[in-house]
C-alpha positions in Angstrom: 0.0 0.0 0.0 2.8 2.4 0.8 4.5 1.5 -2.4 1.4 2.3 -4.4 1.1 5.7 -2.6 4.7 6.5 -3.3 4.3 5.5 -7.0 1.2 7.6 -7.2 2.8 10.5 -5.5 5.8 10.3 -7.9 3.6 10.1 -10.9 1.5 13.1 -9.8 4.7 15.0 -9.1 6.1 14.1 -12.6 2.8 15.3 -14.2 3.0 18.6 -12.3 6.6 19.2 -13.3 5.8 18.4 -16.9 2.8 20.8 -16.9 5.0 23.5 -15.4 7.6 23.0 -18.1 5.1 23.0 -20.9 3.0 25.9 -19.6 5.9 28.1 -18.6 5.9 31.2 -20.9 9.1 31.9 -22.9 11.4 34.3 -21.1 12.1 37.8 -22.5 15.8 37.1 -22.5 15.3 34.1 -24.7 13.3 36.0 -27.4 15.8 38.8 -27.3 18.7 36.5 -27.7 17.0 34.8 -30.6 16.4 38.2 -32.2 20.0 39.2 -31.6 21.2 35.9 -33.2 19.0 36.5 -36.2 20.3 40.1 -36.5 24.0 38.9 -36.3 23.3 36.2 -38.8 21.6 38.5 -41.3 24.3 41.2 -40.8 27.1 38.7 -41.5 25.3 37.4 -44.6 24.7 40.9 -45.9 28.3 41.9 -45.3 29.6 38.8 -47.2 27.2 39.3 -50.1 28.5 42.8 -51.0 31.9 44.1 -52.2 34.0 46.3 -50.0 33.3 49.3 -52.3 29.6 49.0 -51.3 30.5 49.3 -47.6 32.9 52.2 -48.2 30.1 54.1 -50.0 27.6 53.3 -47.2 30.0 54.6 -44.6 30.6 57.8 -46.6 26.8 58.2 -47.1 26.1 57.7 -43.4 28.8 60.2 -42.5 27.2 62.7 -44.9 23.9 62.3 -43.0 25.5 62.7 -39.6 27.6 65.7 -40.5 25.6 67.6 -43.2 22.1 67.6 -41.6 23.3 68.9 -38.2 25.4 71.5 -39.9 22.5 72.6 -42.0 20.3 72.9 -38.9 22.9 75.0 -37.1 23.5 77.2 -40.1 19.8 77.9 -40.4 19.7 78.9 -36.8 22.8 81.0 -37.2 21.1 82.9 -40.0 18.3 84.0 -37.7 20.4 84.6 -34.6 22.8 86.9 -36.6 20.0 89.2 -37.9 18.4 87.2 -40.7 14.6 87.8 -40.9 13.2 86.1 -44.0 11.7 82.6 -43.7 11.4 82.5 -47.5 15.2 82.9 -47.9 16.1 80.0 -45.6 13.5 77.8 -47.2 14.7 78.8 -50.7 18.3 78.0 -49.7 17.3 74.5 -48.6 16.5 73.5 -52.2 18.8 75.9 -54.1 21.5 73.2 -54.0 19.5 70.9 -56.3 22.2 71.1 -59.1 24.5 69.1 -56.8 22.3 66.1 -57.0 22.0 66.7 -60.8 25.8 66.6 -61.1 25.8 63.2 -59.3 23.0 61.9 -61.6 24.5 62.8 -65.0 27.6 60.5 -64.8 25.2 57.5 -64.3 23.7 58.3 -67.7 27.0 58.8 -69.4 29.2 56.0 -67.9 26.6 53.3 -67.2 24.6 54.1 -70.3 21.3 54.3 -68.5 18.4 56.1 -70.1 16.4 58.6 -68.0 13.0 57.3 -66.7 10.3 58.4 -69.3 7.9 60.9 -68.0 4.1 60.6 -68.2 1.2 62.7 -66.9 0.9 60.8 -63.6 4.6 60.9 -62.8 4.8 64.7 -63.6 1.8 65.4 -61.4 3.4 63.3 -58.6 6.6 65.3 -58.8 4.7 68.6 -58.8 2.7 67.6 -55.7 5.8 66.4 -53.9 7.7 69.5 -54.9 4.9 71.8 -53.6 4.7 69.8 -50.3 8.5 70.0 -49.9 8.5 73.8 -50.5 5.8 74.1 -47.8 7.7 71.7 -45.5 10.9 73.8 -45.8 8.9 77.0 -45.1 7.4 75.5 -41.9 10.8 74.4 -40.7 12.1 77.9 -41.4 9.6 79.3 -38.9 10.8 76.7 -36.4 14.5 77.8 -36.8 13.4 81.5 -36.5 11.8 81.1 -33.1 13.3 78.0 -31.5 16.8 77.0 -30.3 18.5 74.5 -32.7 18.5 71.8 -30.1 14.7 72.1 -29.5 13.8 72.3 -33.2 15.9 69.1 -33.8 14.1 67.3 -31.0 10.7 68.3 -32.3 11.6 67.4 -35.9 12.4 63.9 -34.7 8.6 63.4 -34.4 8.6 63.0 -38.2 9.5 59.3 -37.6 6.2 58.8 -35.8 4.3 60.5 -38.6 6.2 58.5 -41.2 5.1 55.3 -39.5 1.5 56.4 -39.3 1.3 57.7 -42.9 3.2 54.6 -44.1 0.6 52.4 -42.5 -2.4 54.4 -43.9 -1.1 55.1 -47.4 1.5 52.4 -48.2 0.0 49.7 -45.9 3.3 49.2 -44.1 3.0 47.0 -41.0 2.4 48.7 -37.7 3.4 46.4 -34.8 3.4 47.0 -31.0 7.0 48.3 -31.0 6.3 50.9 -33.6 3.1 52.1 -31.8 5.2 52.2 -28.6 7.8 54.4 -30.3 5.0 56.8 -31.5 3.6 57.1 -27.9 7.1 57.7 -26.4 8.1 60.3 -29.0 4.8 62.1 -28.5 5.5 62.2 -24.7 8.9 63.6 -25.4 7.4 66.4 -27.5 4.9 67.2 -24.6 7.8 67.5 -22.1 9.4 70.2 -24.3 6.1 72.1 -24.6 5.7 72.1 -20.8 9.3 73.3 -20.3 9.0 76.3 -22.7 9.9 78.8 -20.0 13.6 77.6 -19.7 14.0 77.1 -23.4 12.8 80.4 -24.9 15.2 83.1 -26.0 14.7 86.4 -24.2 13.9 88.3 -27.4 11.3 85.7 -28.5 7.7 86.2 -27.3 5.5 83.4 -26.1 3.4 83.6 -29.2 6.5 83.4 -31.4 7.8 80.4 -29.4 4.6 78.4 -29.7 4.3 79.4 -33.4 7.7 77.9 -33.9 6.7 74.8 -31.9 3.5 74.5 -33.9 5.2 74.8 -37.3 7.9 72.4 -36.3 5.4 69.7 -35.5 3.4 70.5 -38.7 6.6 70.4 -40.7 7.4 67.0 -39.2 3.9 65.7 -40.0 4.2 67.0 -43.6 7.7 65.4 -43.8 6.2 62.0 -42.8 3.5 62.4 -45.4 6.1 63.2 -48.1 8.1 60.1 -47.1 5.1 57.9 -47.4 4.0 59.5 -50.8 7.6 59.1 -52.1 7.5 55.4 -51.2 4.1 55.1 -52.8 5.6 56.7 -55.9 8.3 54.1 -56.1 5.9 51.2 -55.5 3.0 52.3 -57.8 4.5 54.4 -60.6 8.2 53.7 -60.9 7.9 50.1 -60.1 11.6 49.6 -59.5 14.1 50.6 -56.9 17.5 51.7 -58.2 19.9 54.4 -57.3 19.5 56.5 -60.4 15.7 56.4 -60.1 16.0 57.7 -56.5 18.3 60.5 -57.7 15.9 61.4 -60.5 13.1 61.7 -58.0 15.2 63.9 -55.7 16.3 66.2 -58.6 12.8 66.6 -59.9 11.2 67.2 -56.5 13.9 69.6 -55.4 13.7 71.5 -58.8 10.0 72.0 -58.5 10.3 73.0 -54.8 13.0 75.4 -55.9 10.5 76.9 -58.4 7.8 77.3 -55.8 10.1 78.9 -53.3 11.6 81.2 -55.9 8.0 82.4 -56.7 7.5 83.0 -53.0 10.8 85.0 -52.9 9.6 87.1 -55.9 6.2 87.8 -54.4 7.6 88.8 -51.0 10.4 90.9 -52.6 13.0 89.0 -50.6 15.5 89.0 -53.5 15.6 92.8 -53.3 15.9 92.6 -49.5 18.9 90.3 -49.5 21.4 93.1 -50.1 20.0 95.1 -47.2 19.9 92.1 -45.0 23.5 91.2 -45.8 24.7 94.7 -44.8 23.0 94.5 -41.4 24.0 90.9 -40.8 26.1 90.3 -37.7 29.5 89.3 -39.1 29.2 91.2 -42.3 28.2 90.4 -45.9 30.9 87.8 -46.3 29.6 85.7 -43.4 26.0 86.2 -44.7 27.0 84.8 -48.1 28.9 81.9 -46.5 26.0 81.0 -44.3 23.6 80.8 -47.2 25.9 78.9 -49.6 26.9 76.4 -47.0 23.3 75.9 -45.9 22.5 75.0 -49.5 25.5 72.7 -49.8 25.1 70.9 -46.5 21.3 70.3 -46.8 21.8 68.8 -50.3 24.7 66.6 -49.2 22.5 65.4 -46.3 19.7 64.5 -48.7 22.2 62.7 -51.0 23.5 60.8 -48.0 20.0 59.8 -46.9 19.1 58.7 -50.5 22.2 56.6 -50.7 21.6 55.0 -47.3 18.1 54.1 -48.3 19.3 52.5 -51.5 22.4 50.8 -50.2 21.0 49.6 -46.9 17.4 50.0 -45.7 14.8 52.3 -44.2 15.8 50.9 -40.8 19.4 52.0 -41.3 18.3 55.4 -42.3 16.2 55.5 -39.1 19.2 54.5 -37.0 21.3 57.3 -38.4 18.4 59.7 -38.1 18.2 58.8 -34.4 21.9 59.4 -34.0 21.9 62.8 -35.6 19.3 64.2 -33.1 21.7 64.1 -30.1 24.5 65.2 -32.4 22.6 68.3 -33.4 21.4 69.0 -29.8 24.9 68.7 -28.3 26.5 70.7 -31.1 23.9 73.5 -30.6 24.7 73.6 -26.8 28.4 73.7 -27.4 28.6 76.0 -30.5 25.5 78.2 -30.1 25.1 78.0 -26.3 21.6 76.7 -26.4 19.9 76.2 -23.1 19.8 72.6 -22.0 17.5 72.0 -19.0 16.8 68.7 -17.3 13.5 68.4 -19.1 15.2 68.7 -22.4 17.7 66.0 -21.5 14.8 63.8 -20.4 13.1 64.5 -23.8 16.3 63.6 -25.6 16.5 60.3 -23.8 12.9 59.5 -24.5 13.3 60.4 -28.2 16.3 58.1 -28.5 14.3 55.4 -26.7 11.4 55.9 -29.1 13.8 55.6 -32.1 15.2 52.4 -30.6 11.7 50.9 -30.2 10.9 51.8 -33.8 14.1 50.2 -35.1 13.5 47.1 -33.1 9.9 46.8 -34.4 10.9 47.5 -38.0 13.9 45.0 -37.9 11.7 42.4 -36.3 9.1 42.8 -39.0 11.7 42.5 -41.7 13.2 39.4 -40.1 9.9 37.7 -39.8 9.0 38.6 -43.4 12.3 37.2 -44.6 11.8 34.0 -42.6 8.3 33.5 -44.0 9.4 34.2 -47.6 12.4 31.7 -47.2 10.1 29.0 -45.9 
């Protein structure tokens, strides 16, 4: 009898242990380690599948993003802080460097013997719409640079990632998983912290209404930037039907050229071309510095766009998101060091939350890509 009880007890104990093993949920560390293993494997396979010239070009393109975009933001802020007044001028300068991209595009036609993509009514209309939206986007950001510190405008502009995810989901039907939604919530919270801390962030010569106008137009510009990104992706998917570097350059040239035409029209209507000579004379640092600020603003912005285009082509949207996340603290720290921007505890907290939001977005996007690749391979 005792033996039967012992056997029964042992069997019950074995069943309980077996149930605990089978019902125990997988640990977070296990899923994370699997994800890291998949990332390492895919990274190694990607590295071995490309020549060394590919990775050199990718490094140069990433460096262009990390250097040129922060420099362009700081130069735009320097224009306003040294006496510049016109929002149209700084938005015009942002697209005035479009011939640089054209100079990069022309050799692909000559040496690779590639024909330009033929234009049709839908493609031309798409370029006109994107060009108009880009001109409006640059004008909105100009108001942000006029009234906000460079570090603050950079942090607010990072919300474009959240808008890109939303518009990508609504327009292009990109997947929107929990990590991406989490990143949108975190970045929105970071923007709210900056709004609540406006008293320690506002320049003494900027009124409350001007500060909140800059805040508003920065968020609106970020939303419009996200819409432009989604529409550009839709243009590639629906009309161009192929993804290649020269097609991406063609799109950038055409959109920048049309945006340049719209902003030039705005400059003519507002008489800002005539006002440039007077503005240069009263500019702190003189006419020479005024000219250098405008020229280098055009060059750096266009180099940043070129770098971003190359990263999207050579790597992925996730890689572009990683570099975009890195350039936010670079711009903020550079603004504090070079332009003596105020950096309160709330802004540091907002910076940390923004970086956290970017990380969550990157994790979610890379997880979706890995699961897509796994399902396609099986």
